[in-house]
C-alpha positions in Angstrom: -15.8 10.7 1.2 -14.8 12.6 -1.9 -11.1 12.7 -2.7 -9.6 14.9 -5.4 -7.7 12.9 -8.0 -5.7 13.9 -11.0 -4.9 11.5 -13.9 -1.4 12.1 -15.2 -1.5 9.2 -17.7 -4.2 7.8 -19.9 -5.7 5.3 -17.5 -9.0 4.4 -15.8 -9.5 5.7 -12.3 -8.9 3.3 -9.4 -12.1 1.4 -8.6 -13.7 -1.1 -6.3 -14.1 -4.5 -7.9 -17.0 -5.6 -5.6 -19.6 -3.9 -3.4 -18.2 -3.8 0.2 -14.5 -3.9 -0.8 -12.3 -1.8 1.4 -9.7 -1.0 -1.2 -9.7 0.3 -4.7 -7.3 -1.3 -7.2 -4.3 0.6 -8.4 -3.0 -0.3 -11.8 0.3 -0.3 -13.7 0.2 2.9 -15.8 3.5 2.4 -17.5 4.6 0.1 -20.3 5.2 -3.6 -19.5 7.5 -4.1 -16.5 9.4 -7.3 -15.7 10.5 -7.9 -12.1 13.0 -10.7 -11.8 13.2 -13.2 -8.9 14.0 -11.5 -5.6 14.0 -8.1 -7.3 11.8 -5.1 -6.7 10.2 -2.5 -9.0 8.7 0.9 -8.6 5.4 0.9 -10.5 3.6 4.2 -11.4 -0.1 4.3 -10.9 -0.8 7.3 -13.2 -2.6 9.3 -10.5 -2.0 12.0 -8.0 -4.4 12.5 -5.0 -5.2 15.2 -2.5 -5.9 13.3 0.8 -7.6 15.4 3.5 -5.6 16.2 6.6 -6.3 13.5 9.3 -6.3 10.7 6.7 -3.8 8.6 4.8 -4.1 6.1 2.0 -2.5 2.7 2.7 -1.2 0.8 -0.2 -1.5 -3.0 0.3 -0.7 -6.2 -1.6 -3.4 -7.9 -3.6 -3.9 -11.3 -2.2 -4.3 -13.0 -5.7 -1.0 -11.6 -6.9 0.8 -12.6 -3.7 -0.6 -16.1 -3.8 -0.3 -16.8 -7.6 2.7 -14.7 -8.6 4.6 -14.0 -5.4 4.2 -10.2 -5.8 3.8 -8.2 -2.7 4.0 -4.5 -1.7 7.5 -4.2 -0.2 6.8 -1.6 2.5 3.4 -3.0 3.3 1.3 -1.2 4.0 2.8 1.8 2.1 1.6 5.2 3.3 0.5 8.1 1.2 0.4 11.1 3.5 -2.1 13.9 3.2 0.5 16.4 2.2 2.0 14.4 -0.7 1.0 15.5 -4.2 3.3 13.5 -6.4 2.4 10.4 -8.5 1.3 7.4 -6.4 3.8 4.6 -7.1 3.9 1.1 -5.7 7.0 -0.8 -4.7 6.5 -4.4 -5.7 8.8 -7.3 -4.6 8.9 -10.5 -6.5 9.3 -13.3 -3.9 9.0 -16.1 -6.5 11.8 -17.9 -8.4 10.4 -16.7 -11.8 10.3 -13.3 -13.5 6.9 -11.7 -13.3 5.6 -9.6 -16.2 3.4 -6.6 -15.2 1.4 -5.5 -18.2 0.1 -2.0 -18.6 -3.3 -1.7 -17.0 -2.7 -4.7 -14.7 -4.1 -4.3 -11.1 -1.0 -4.2 -8.9 -2.1 -3.2 -5.4 -5.0 -1.9 -3.2 -5.4 1.6 -1.8 -7.4 1.9 1.4 -8.4 5.3 2.9 -7.7 5.3 6.7 -8.3 7.9 9.4 -5.1 8.9 11.2 -4.9 10.2 14.8 -2.2 12.7 15.7 0.0 11.6 18.6 0.3 14.0 21.5 3.2 12.7 23.6 2.7 12.9 27.4 6.1 12.3 28.9 6.1 10.2 32.1 8.8 8.9 34.4 7.0 5.5 34.7 4.5 3.7 32.5 1.5 1.9 33.9 1.9 -1.9 34.4 0.4 -4.4 32.0 -0.1 -8.1 31.9 2.4 -8.5 29.1 5.0 -6.1 30.6 8.2 -6.3 28.5 7.4 -9.7 26.8 8.2 -9.3 23.1 8.6 -11.6 20.1 7.9 -15.2 21.0 7.1 -14.4 24.7 4.0 -16.6 24.8 6.0 -19.7 23.8 4.0 -20.3 20.6 
């Protein structure tokens, strides 16, 4: 699917690293950023996108950054709605005990295009039974 994209900083377009990857890599389009232990940072990607109605882009953590540096997308997955036209930014949280340096051009997150269904509520005085019923967190005992 073709998605219109606008570069607002001097960067490469987000790209897939391997055939079959589900997400393109977003990069840090600003100067070097340091995120201290337990801190978060808002990192600009240097792009704006026009997502078709009925779709969203989900912003997800990169597994390598999470495992090696303790960096994760804070509101994972972050959502870029079809009507948003501002710069795509990524909220990163440093879960490690060390400051993490994010260099300009560093791959910081993945962006995945997803189809979104629109909810049409059907109000009911009673919901159908299910095997789980009202069992919530930890209800299976494991």
